[in-house]
Structure formats: structure tokens, C-alpha cells
C-alpha positions, 0 to 999 in steps of 0.5 A: 226089860223095857222098862229098865231101858226106859228111864235113863233114856227120858233121864238124859233126855230130860237133862240135854233138855236142860241144858242151856244153849251158849250165847250167839256170838255174832260178827261185827265191822269196825263200823259196830265198834265205833256205833259203840263208842257213840252209844258208849259217849251218850250213856255218859253224857246221859248220866255223868255222876255215875261215870264221874263218880265210879272214874274218881273212885279208880282213880284214886285206887290207881294213886294209892297203888304208887304212892304205896309202892315209893312209902316201900322204897320200890318207886322203881315198881310204881310204872308196872305196878300202875300198869297191872292196876289198869288190869282190873278195869273190867271188874271197876266198870261193872257199876257201868254197866248196870248203868248203860243196861238200864238207860238202854232200857229205860229202867230208873237210875239210882245210887242203891240200884246201881250198887245193890247191882254190883253188891249182888256180883259176889254170890255168883260167877261174876266174883270168880271172875275177879280170881282171872284178873288177879291171876293175870296180875299177879303172872304180870308182876312177876315177870317184870320181877323176873326181867329186871332180876334178868336184865338189870342185877339183883340190886334196888334202886334209890328213886323212880328217877335213878330207874329210869335213867338206868333204863333209857341209858343202858343197852340192858335197859332198852332191853329189860322195857322192849321185853317187857312191853312184848309180855305186857302186850301179851298177857293184856290181849290174853286178858281183854280175850278172856274180859271183853264181853264175859263181864257185861255177860256175868251182868247180865246173865246168871252165866258159869264164868267159863262160858262165859269166858269162852265166850268173849274168846270166841267173841274176838276170833269171830271178828280178831280184826275191830275187837282186837283193834278196840284193844288198842284203842282202850290201850292207848286211852289208858296209857294216855289217862294214867300220866297225869296222876289217873287223873284222866281214868276219871273221864275216860274209865265210864266213857270206856265202860260204857262202850264195852255194854253196848261192844258186848251186845252187838257181838253176844245174842242170849238165845231163848232157853228151850222149854 
């Protein structure tokens, strides 16, 4: 009888011992964010070629989205499409996280190693985060079309200038802008909370993406003021960077990406696993 009951207990103990401890989340301050930014800027200066190349590729992607909207006679969607495209920034910054990680650990930098790390993510949990980002982006575009229908009616615009005139010169257009930006801010905050540390965590550690998202949300709730403040800084920088045909992203994206890595290292500690 005792032999029959000992086996399940042993199995349960073994299963419990096999569970990986959750990452530890540290409380940070505004000074920690400033220090992370300084470290990110230093990384960009130490390895500018990698940052500029990744930033340029991302900027070209944004330009392609806007030009595609114009080619499809949907230029009135250029602004929301461009804003939605920026939401995939954390996923595009994986290569930048690897650059910062290698610089921090004194490891050799090369394109083969950077691309190798990025390519390896396709078979890991980080690839699932792409679906999370895509889902938020679809929600973003859906709410834009819904708000257009509610406030401006089911109509199309011949040009972006016509759409802009309608938006800024009519009460309905101004209401569309106000509600759209509020909804967009909420979606952006949700995405920021889910991804601010989950992407670098999944790149560095072989974790499941649910654990990564929970850790990311915990990091925001543990240090709400500095983290949300950083979210506003990121949003403002990206908006300004998008203005001159996305050219600003060539420099701003790598600096933000490197900074995010160092912010992640300040926020999250990986506990040693119990053997």
C-alpha cells in the first residue's frame, strides 16, 4: 500500500522541482531609465553600422506601407497605417538586443552572428510574440475603419489632403481624431506592457511567451511611473522620427532598441534554477 502511494508523491515532487522559477522583477526609478538610455546611446556609438542598417531597413518598411496605401487609392489611411507599422518596432529590434547583449558580454560582433540569432527565433517562443503584435495591429486598423465610418461616414477620399481637410475643419473630423488617439493610446499602452521586456527576455532565455508577457506586465506594474514615462518618450520619439519620410527612424530606432535592452537588464533578473 505504501509503495503505491509513494510513486505519485515522488512524481509530484519531481514535477515541482522541474518547474522553472519565474523571473524576478526589480523596481526601477527614473534615474535607471536615464542610465539605460545612456548605455543604449553608448552601444549605438560603439556599433553604429548595425544600428543604422537595421534602422534603415525598418524605415524603408514604413515608407513602403505608406506608398502602398497611396497606390491603392487609400491615402487617407496613410497616417494610421504608418502608426500601426511602428507597433512592430519591438520585433524588429531583436537584432539590436543581440548587439547590446554581445557588447555587454564582450563577445564578438558580426553580421553572421546577429542574423543567426534573429533567424534562430523562428523556432522559439519569440515567434509567437509576432502574432500578439499582429493581433494588436489588426485591432488598431479595425478601430480606425470603425471610427471613420462612425464619424465621417462610409466614404472614400480622393487624396490625403482632402482627408486631412475634412478631419481638421469639421466637428466630426476633430472628434474622430480625439477618439482615435485615445483608443490608439490605450492599445499602445497594452502592447507596450506586453512587450517592453518580453522580447529581450525571450531572446536571451528559452522561456514560453506567456511567462514573458506576464513578466513584462509585472515590470510595468512594479515601476509604473518610470515605465509609462519611458512609453511616452518612445511614442514621442517615434512620431517625430516618422515625420521626415521615416528617415528619423534610421537613428532613433537603434537607440531605442539598445536602451530597451539595458532597461530590461535593470528590470528583470533570471533566478538560478534549482537542481
